C-alpha positions as CSV (number, residue, x, y, z in Angstrom):
1,X,120.9,76.0,88.1
2,X,120.5,77.1,91.7
3,X,117.4,79.1,92.6
4,X,117.2,81.6,95.4
5,X,115.8,79.9,98.7
6,X,112.1,80.6,99.5
7,X,109.9,79.2,102.0
8,X,107.3,78.3,99.4
9,X,106.8,74.9,97.5
10,X,104.3,73.0,95.5
11,X,100.9,74.3,94.4
12,X,99.1,77.7,95.7
13,X,95.8,79.3,95.6
14,X,95.1,83.1,95.7
15,X,92.9,83.7,99.0
16,X,89.8,85.4,98.2
17,X,87.3,86.6,101.0
18,X,84.8,84.3,99.5
19,X,87.0,81.2,100.5
20,X,87.3,82.2,104.1
21,X,84.3,80.0,105.3
22,X,85.4,77.1,103.2
23,X,89.1,77.2,104.4
24,X,87.9,77.7,108.0
25,X,86.2,74.2,107.9
26,X,88.8,72.2,106.0
27,X,92.4,72.6,104.6
28,X,92.7,71.4,100.9
29,X,95.2,69.0,100.5
30,X,95.9,70.2,97.2
31,X,97.1,73.7,98.4
32,X,100.8,74.1,99.7
33,X,100.5,78.0,99.9
34,X,98.3,80.8,99.9
35,X,98.6,84.3,98.3
36,X,97.0,87.6,99.4
37,X,97.1,90.9,98.3
38,X,98.2,93.0,101.4
39,X,96.3,96.1,100.5
40,X,93.2,94.1,101.0
41,X,93.9,92.8,104.3
42,X,96.4,95.2,106.0
43,X,93.5,97.3,108.0
44,X,91.2,94.3,108.3
45,X,89.9,93.7,111.6
46,X,86.8,91.8,113.2
47,X,85.7,88.2,112.3
48,X,87.8,88.3,108.9
49,X,91.0,89.7,110.5
50,X,90.7,87.0,112.9
51,X,90.2,84.3,110.1
52,X,93.2,85.5,108.2
53,X,95.4,85.2,111.5
54,X,94.0,81.8,111.9
55,X,95.2,80.9,108.3
56,X,98.5,82.6,108.4
57,X,99.5,80.6,111.7
58,X,98.6,77.4,109.7
59,X,99.9,77.7,106.1
60,X,102.7,79.5,104.3
61,X,101.6,82.7,102.9
62,X,103.0,85.1,100.2
63,X,101.9,88.6,99.7
64,X,101.6,90.0,96.3
65,X,101.2,93.9,96.0
66,X,99.0,95.9,94.0
67,X,99.9,99.4,94.9
68,X,103.6,100.2,95.7
69,X,104.1,101.5,92.3
70,X,107.5,100.3,91.9
71,X,107.8,102.1,88.5
72,X,106.2,105.3,89.3
73,X,107.1,108.8,88.4
74,X,106.5,109.9,92.0
75,X,108.4,109.4,95.2
76,X,107.9,105.7,96.8
77,X,105.0,105.7,99.4
78,X,107.4,105.1,102.4
79,X,104.5,105.2,104.8
80,X,102.8,102.3,103.0
81,X,106.1,100.4,102.9
82,X,106.6,100.7,106.6
83,X,103.1,99.6,107.4
84,X,103.4,96.8,104.7
85,X,106.5,95.6,106.7
86,X,104.6,95.6,110.0
87,X,102.0,93.4,108.3
88,X,104.3,90.9,106.9
89,X,106.1,90.8,110.0
90,X,103.2,90.4,112.3
91,X,102.0,87.4,110.1
92,X,105.2,85.8,109.5
93,X,105.2,86.3,105.8
94,X,108.7,86.2,104.5
95,X,107.8,86.4,100.6
96,X,106.5,89.5,99.0
97,X,106.1,90.3,95.4
98,X,105.3,93.3,93.1
99,X,104.2,94.2,89.5
100,X,107.1,95.6,87.3
101,X,104.8,98.5,86.4
102,X,103.2,101.4,88.1
103,X,99.8,102.4,89.3
104,X,100.1,106.0,91.0
105,X,101.1,109.5,90.0
106,X,100.1,111.7,92.9
107,X,97.3,109.3,93.7
108,X,96.3,105.8,92.8
109,X,95.4,105.4,89.1
110,X,93.8,101.8,89.6
111,X,95.3,100.1,86.9
112,X,98.6,98.7,86.4
113,X,100.5,101.0,83.5
114,X,103.3,99.9,81.4
115,X,106.9,101.3,82.2
116,X,108.8,102.6,79.1
117,X,111.5,100.0,78.0
118,X,114.5,102.2,78.4
119,X,117.7,102.2,80.6
120,X,116.5,105.3,82.3
121,X,113.7,103.3,83.5
122,X,115.8,100.4,84.4
123,X,117.8,102.7,86.6
124,X,114.6,104.5,88.0
125,X,113.1,101.0,89.0
126,X,116.1,99.5,90.4
127,X,116.6,102.2,92.6
128,X,113.2,102.1,93.8
129,X,113.3,98.1,94.4
130,X,116.5,98.7,96.4
131,X,114.6,101.3,98.5
132,X,111.8,99.1,99.2
133,X,114.0,96.1,100.0
134,X,115.9,98.1,102.6
135,X,112.6,98.9,104.3
136,X,110.9,95.6,104.1
137,X,114.2,93.8,105.0
138,X,113.2,91.5,102.4
139,X,114.5,90.3,98.9
140,X,111.2,91.2,96.7
141,X,110.3,89.5,93.3
142,X,108.9,91.5,90.4
143,X,106.2,90.1,88.2
144,X,106.6,90.3,84.3
145,X,103.3,92.0,83.5
146,X,100.8,92.2,80.6
147,X,100.8,95.3,78.6
148,X,99.1,96.8,75.7
149,X,101.2,99.4,74.5
150,X,104.8,100.2,74.7
151,X,105.6,103.8,74.8
152,X,108.9,105.3,74.3
153,X,110.3,101.8,73.6
154,X,114.2,101.6,73.3
155,X,114.6,97.8,74.1
156,X,112.7,94.9,74.0
157,X,110.5,93.4,77.0
158,X,112.9,90.5,77.5
159,X,115.9,92.8,77.6
160,X,114.1,95.3,79.9
161,X,113.0,92.4,82.4
162,X,116.3,91.0,82.5
163,X,118.0,94.4,82.9
164,X,115.8,95.4,85.7
165,X,116.3,92.3,87.8
166,X,119.9,92.3,87.3
167,X,120.5,96.1,88.2
168,X,118.1,95.8,91.2
169,X,119.4,92.2,92.0
170,X,115.8,91.3,93.0
171,X,113.9,88.0,92.2
172,X,111.3,87.1,89.5
173,X,107.7,86.4,89.9
174,X,107.1,84.5,86.6
175,X,103.5,85.0,85.3
176,X,103.0,82.2,82.5
177,X,99.7,83.5,81.5
178,X,101.1,87.1,81.0
179,X,104.1,85.7,78.5
180,X,101.3,84.0,76.8
181,X,98.8,87.1,76.4
182,X,101.8,89.3,75.6
183,X,103.0,86.7,72.9
184,X,99.8,87.1,71.0
185,X,99.5,90.7,71.6
186,X,102.9,91.6,70.6
187,X,103.5,88.7,68.1
188,X,106.5,86.9,69.5
189,X,107.4,83.4,70.4
190,X,106.3,82.7,74.2
191,X,108.7,79.6,74.4
192,X,111.8,81.8,73.1
193,X,110.8,84.5,75.5
194,X,110.5,82.1,78.4
195,X,113.8,80.5,77.7
196,X,115.6,84.0,77.8
197,X,114.4,84.5,81.4
198,X,116.8,84.2,84.4
199,X,115.5,80.9,85.7
200,X,117.6,81.2,88.9
201,X,115.7,84.1,89.8
202,X,112.3,82.9,89.6
203,X,110.8,82.9,93.4
204,X,107.4,81.1,92.2
205,X,104.9,81.5,89.4
206,X,101.5,82.6,88.6
207,X,99.1,80.8,86.1
208,X,95.6,82.3,85.5
209,X,92.9,82.7,82.7
210,X,92.3,85.7,80.4
211,X,89.6,87.2,78.0
212,X,89.8,86.8,74.2
213,X,89.0,90.1,72.9
214,X,90.1,89.1,69.1
215,X,92.1,86.7,67.6
216,X,95.1,89.1,68.1
217,X,93.9,90.6,71.3
218,X,93.9,88.9,74.9
219,X,93.0,90.8,77.9
220,X,94.6,89.6,81.3
221,X,91.4,89.2,83.5
222,X,92.1,86.2,86.0
223,X,88.7,85.8,85.4
224,X,88.3,82.3,83.5
225,X,89.9,78.9,83.5
226,X,93.5,78.4,82.5
227,X,93.8,77.5,78.9
228,X,96.0,74.6,77.5
229,X,98.5,76.7,75.8
230,X,99.4,78.2,79.2
231,X,99.3,74.9,80.9
232,X,101.7,73.8,78.2
233,X,103.9,76.7,78.5
234,X,104.0,76.0,82.4
235,X,105.3,72.5,81.6
236,X,108.0,74.1,79.4
237,X,109.0,76.4,82.1
238,X,109.7,73.6,84.5
239,X,111.4,71.4,81.9
240,X,113.7,74.5,81.3
241,X,114.3,75.7,84.9
242,X,113.2,72.9,87.2
243,X,110.0,72.9,89.1
244,X,109.1,75.9,91.3
245,X,106.3,77.0,93.5
246,X,103.2,77.7,91.3
247,X,100.0,79.6,92.1
248,X,96.6,79.9,90.6
249,X,95.1,83.2,90.4
250,X,91.4,84.0,89.9
251,X,89.9,87.3,90.8
252,X,86.5,87.4,88.8
253,X,83.8,85.1,87.9
254,X,84.7,83.2,91.1
255,X,83.5,79.4,90.6
256,X,83.2,77.3,93.8
257,X,86.4,76.5,95.7
258,X,86.4,72.8,94.5
259,X,86.4,73.7,90.7
260,X,89.5,75.9,91.7
261,X,91.3,73.2,93.3
262,X,90.9,71.1,90.1
263,X,93.0,73.5,88.5
264,X,95.5,73.5,91.6
265,X,95.6,69.9,91.2
266,X,96.5,70.2,87.5
267,X,99.5,72.3,88.7
268,X,100.6,69.5,91.0
269,X,100.3,66.9,88.2
270,X,102.4,69.0,85.8
271,X,104.9,69.5,88.6
272,X,105.0,65.7,89.4
273,X,105.7,65.0,85.8
274,X,108.8,67.2,85.8
275,X,110.2,66.0,89.2
276,X,112.8,63.4,89.4
277,X,112.3,60.2,91.4
278,X,113.9,61.4,94.5
279,X,112.1,64.7,94.3
280,X,108.8,63.1,93.9
281,X,109.3,61.1,97.1
282,X,110.2,64.5,98.8
283,X,107.0,66.0,97.5
284,X,104.7,63.0,98.7
285,X,106.5,63.0,102.2
């Protein structure tokens, strides 16, 4: 199964400002690429702006958006999209992803809200993706998101995701933790769900931790360590689709960088276990 070309490879880490000093001093060998939310950096100047520039000149980066509101009911923010393109171009960042959700309605709502699983929503999202791709001059990837309600549902989550990706002809940011969270909350088989995804569209993946509110309610927080069932599901994804770039997300309760690097190492270990001998030689080169 042939996957779309990307400049990313190996294991990545979400860049947080708390890590800037440590990353300025040394480049961890475990980290092949870094990810930022452009909204947090796009207007940043001064010392931190210069530090970001130094990092983007040395390392592959991907941008993971928070506020394009690709499924939103109001018009796409074209001014923001143009400023985003300038930022991506100025830092030489080719890969851009967003959430398959919405977060604005005549103003920011500061949450990622579920899009109704309907054919009308499929067409609406696909048109906005095409519009964004035209402005950004990049093929974008959409992330399968965690959700806690499914208003107006006419189709399953997996059918909705597949339909949006096909109609928009865009790529997938595969969030493995979100599959696990949704599988518990909405009572479906995560492996069966995973295997129905279009593997050829996977650009890269996220793994993260979550909060256990109750036995049947998980909250996607990115505030704790990745648990074993999520690591196992990542291995299943590699076995199903082949090895793809994978990034560790951590947004809250940040431990020391060295602790996070242990989890990045685990990504690399799982990747190595699913590479063929020739691929393992190339990965070590």
